[in-house]
C-alpha positions in Angstrom: -39.0 -76.4 -75.6 -41.0 -74.2 -74.2 -41.9 -74.9 -69.8 -44.9 -74.1 -68.8 -45.2 -73.6 -65.2 -48.0 -74.8 -62.9 -49.5 -73.9 -59.6 -52.0 -76.3 -59.0 -55.0 -75.8 -56.4 -56.9 -78.2 -55.2 -55.8 -81.7 -54.9 -59.0 -83.5 -54.4 -60.3 -86.7 -57.6 -60.2 -83.6 -60.2 -56.9 -82.1 -59.5 -55.1 -85.6 -59.0 -55.9 -86.5 -62.1 -55.0 -83.6 -63.7 -51.7 -83.3 -62.0 -50.8 -86.5 -63.6 -52.4 -85.1 -67.1 -49.6 -82.3 -66.2 -46.4 -85.0 -64.9 -46.9 -87.3 -68.9 -46.7 -84.1 -70.7 -43.6 -82.5 -72.0 -43.8 -78.8 -72.1 -45.5 -78.8 -68.5 -44.5 -78.8 -65.0 -46.5 -78.3 -62.3 -44.4 -75.7 -59.7 -46.3 -75.2 -56.6 -49.6 -77.0 -54.8 -52.6 -75.6 -53.1 -55.4 -77.6 -51.1 -57.3 -76.4 -47.8 -57.9 -79.8 -46.5 -55.0 -80.2 -43.4 -54.7 -83.6 -43.7 -53.2 -82.9 -47.1 -50.7 -79.5 -46.0 -47.5 -80.5 -46.0 -47.6 -83.8 -48.1 -46.0 -84.5 -51.7 -47.9 -85.0 -55.0 -46.1 -88.0 -54.4 -48.0 -88.7 -51.7 -51.6 -88.4 -54.1 -50.4 -90.7 -56.3 -46.9 -92.7 -57.7 -46.8 -90.3 -60.7 -46.5 -87.4 -58.9 -43.1 -85.3 -57.6 -42.1 -86.0 -54.3 -40.2 -82.5 -54.1 -43.2 -80.5 -54.6 -45.5 -80.3 -51.2 -48.8 -79.3 -50.6 -49.6 -75.4 -49.6 -52.8 -74.5 -47.3 -52.5 -71.4 -49.3 -50.9 -69.9 -52.7 -48.9 -67.0 -51.3 -47.1 -69.3 -49.1 -46.9 -72.5 -52.4 -45.8 -69.1 -54.2 -42.8 -67.9 -51.5 -41.4 -71.8 -51.8 -41.8 -71.9 -55.5 -38.6 -73.0 -57.4 -39.8 -70.6 -60.4 -42.4 -68.4 -60.8 -46.2 -70.3 -62.1 -46.9 -68.8 -65.5 -50.9 -69.8 -65.3 -52.8 -71.2 -62.3 -55.2 -74.4 -62.6 -58.0 -73.9 -60.5 -59.5 -77.6 -59.2 -62.2 -76.4 -56.4 -65.4 -75.4 -56.3 -67.9 -75.3 -59.4 -69.9 -72.3 -58.0 -68.5 -68.2 -57.8 -69.6 -67.5 -55.1 -67.5 -70.1 -53.0 -64.7 -69.4 -56.1 -64.4 -66.0 -56.4 -62.1 -65.4 -53.1 -59.4 -67.7 -54.2 -59.8 -66.9 -58.2 -59.1 -63.0 -56.8 -56.2 -64.4 -54.8 -54.7 -66.0 -57.7 -55.7 -62.8 -59.7 -53.9 -60.2 -57.5 -50.6 -62.5 -57.3 -50.9 -61.6 -61.1 -51.1 -65.4 -62.6 -53.8 -65.8 -65.4 -56.1 -68.4 -63.8 -57.8 -72.0 -65.8 -60.2 -73.4 -63.7 -62.4 -76.4 -64.1 -65.7 -74.6 -62.9 -68.3 -74.9 -64.8 -69.7 -71.1 -63.4 -66.9 -69.2 -64.3 -66.8 -70.0 -68.0 
């Protein structure tokens, strides 16, 4: 089975739900996670939900997360903000890493 490796950016309530959805599906694998909340940085995804991996820890930026990821992600799931002004720098950082972006940002669509 083909495995799609994902870096998840934004671990708020929507990000947690998306991570749970990914974890429950065959063929998808979260390999890295990012959030700016200082209370989450360094914590495992399992800290957010028992359904999530204890092996993946939340990093404060994309470059740090990519440097420690076990495999290169094939897609970034961006679940942070809903307006172009605030999401543009995040999107640019992901694209500079050469990773396609999927986002819940309404204005990005």
